C-alpha positions as CSV (number, residue, x, y, z in Angstrom):
1,M,-16.4,0.0,-24.0
2,I,-14.0,0.6,-21.1
3,F,-12.2,3.5,-22.7
4,Q,-15.1,5.8,-23.6
5,N,-13.8,8.4,-21.1
6,K,-10.4,9.9,-22.4
7,L,-9.3,10.9,-18.9
8,F,-9.8,7.3,-17.7
9,A,-7.9,6.0,-20.7
10,L,-5.0,8.2,-19.8
11,R,-5.1,7.0,-16.2
12,F,-5.3,3.4,-17.3
13,F,-2.2,3.9,-19.6
14,T,-0.4,5.6,-16.7
15,A,-1.2,2.6,-14.4
16,V,0.1,0.2,-16.9
17,C,3.4,2.1,-17.3
18,I,3.9,2.3,-13.6
19,N,3.4,-1.4,-13.2
20,L,5.9,-2.0,-16.1
21,L,8.3,0.2,-14.3
22,A,8.0,-1.8,-11.1
23,G,8.6,-5.0,-13.0
24,M,11.5,-3.7,-15.1
25,E,13.4,-2.3,-12.2
26,V,15.1,-5.6,-11.3
27,D,15.5,-6.7,-14.9
28,L,17.4,-3.5,-15.7
29,F,19.5,-3.6,-12.5
30,V,20.8,-7.2,-12.8
31,P,22.8,-6.8,-16.1
32,S,24.9,-4.1,-14.4
33,F,26.3,-6.6,-11.9
34,P,29.5,-7.4,-13.8
35,D,30.2,-3.7,-14.2
36,L,29.6,-3.0,-10.5
37,I,32.0,-5.8,-9.6
38,R,34.7,-4.2,-11.8
39,V,34.1,-0.6,-10.9
40,F,33.8,-0.9,-7.2
41,D,36.1,-4.0,-6.9
42,L,33.4,-6.1,-5.2
43,T,32.7,-9.7,-4.7
44,P,29.6,-11.2,-6.4
45,F,28.0,-11.6,-3.0
46,M,28.4,-7.9,-2.2
47,V,26.8,-6.9,-5.5
48,Q,23.9,-9.3,-4.9
49,L,23.4,-7.6,-1.5
50,T,22.2,-4.5,-3.4
51,L,19.3,-6.5,-4.9
52,S,18.6,-8.2,-1.5
53,L,18.4,-4.9,0.3
54,N,16.1,-3.6,-2.4
55,F,13.8,-6.6,-2.1
56,I,13.8,-6.5,1.7
57,A,12.9,-2.8,1.7
58,Y,10.2,-3.5,-0.9
59,C,8.6,-6.3,1.1
60,T,8.9,-4.7,4.5
61,C,7.3,-1.4,3.4
62,S,4.6,-3.0,1.4
63,L,3.1,-4.1,4.7
64,F,2.4,-0.4,5.5
65,T,1.4,0.9,2.1
66,G,-2.3,0.3,2.5
67,A,-2.4,2.0,5.9
68,L,-0.5,5.0,4.6
69,G,-2.8,5.2,1.6
70,D,-5.9,5.1,3.9
71,R,-4.4,7.7,6.2
72,F,-2.9,10.2,3.8
73,G,-4.7,9.4,0.6
74,R,-3.5,7.2,-2.2
75,R,-2.4,9.9,-4.6
76,P,0.0,11.6,-2.3
77,V,1.5,8.2,-1.2
78,L,1.8,7.2,-4.9
79,L,3.5,10.5,-5.8
80,W,5.8,10.2,-2.8
81,G,6.7,6.7,-3.9
82,I,7.6,7.8,-7.4
83,F,9.7,10.6,-5.9
84,M,11.6,8.1,-3.6
85,F,12.1,5.8,-6.5
86,V,13.6,8.5,-8.7
87,V,15.9,9.7,-5.9
88,G,17.0,6.1,-5.2
89,S,17.7,5.6,-8.8
90,F,19.7,8.8,-9.0
91,L,21.7,7.7,-5.9
92,C,22.5,4.4,-7.6
93,V,23.6,6.0,-10.8
94,M,25.8,8.7,-9.2
95,A,27.1,6.5,-6.3
96,P,30.8,7.2,-5.8
97,N,31.2,4.2,-3.5
98,F,29.5,1.0,-2.5
99,P,27.7,2.2,0.7
100,I,26.0,4.9,-1.3
101,L,25.0,2.3,-3.9
102,L,23.5,0.2,-1.1
103,W,21.5,3.2,0.3
104,G,20.3,4.0,-3.2
105,A,19.1,0.4,-3.8
106,C,17.3,0.4,-0.5
107,Y,15.7,3.7,-1.2
108,K,14.6,2.5,-4.6
109,G,12.9,-0.5,-2.8
110,L,11.2,1.9,-0.4
111,G,9.8,4.0,-3.2
112,L,8.9,1.1,-5.5
113,Q,6.8,-0.7,-2.9
114,D,3.9,1.6,-3.3
115,L,3.6,1.8,-7.1
116,P,1.9,-1.5,-8.0
117,F,-0.7,-1.1,-5.2
118,S,-1.7,2.5,-5.2
119,D,-2.0,2.9,-9.0
120,I,-4.5,0.1,-9.3
121,S,-6.5,1.3,-6.3
122,L,-6.6,4.8,-7.7
123,L,-7.7,3.4,-11.1
124,L,-10.5,1.3,-9.5
125,M,-11.7,4.3,-7.5
126,S,-11.9,6.6,-10.6
127,A,-13.3,4.0,-13.0
128,P,-16.9,4.3,-14.3
129,L,-19.2,1.9,-12.6
130,K,-19.9,-0.2,-15.7
131,S,-16.2,-0.8,-16.3
132,K,-15.1,-1.8,-12.8
133,P,-15.7,-5.6,-13.3
134,L,-13.5,-5.5,-16.4
135,L,-10.7,-3.8,-14.4
136,W,-10.5,-6.6,-11.9
137,E,-9.0,-8.7,-14.6
138,F,-6.2,-6.1,-14.9
């Protein structure tokens, strides 16, 4: 069985939660668009710009994630990404104006780009040898 080791089961659960967080980030952000239009007196295009900047930051920085993980280690890069995501989310929630909201959305994209890649590679590196073929399906 893949979960004979309790520590590995905890790591697997953490990896699943991190991947869910990465997927839910956009789904939780989009329903706030009408409120952002009303609160900051924006056009729909300006509000969609927040999601575009988030996605551009995510895609651009994912080009460098592997190299950073190889250079500094995957765990520090993963923890730094989680920290950046939390700070970006805090900036978005507490934004007093639209430019701060844009910076927060961009910062969230920078932090989020590392999460889906580093957690799976850490999981594969720490997995028992017999269970590694099963993890490739994950």
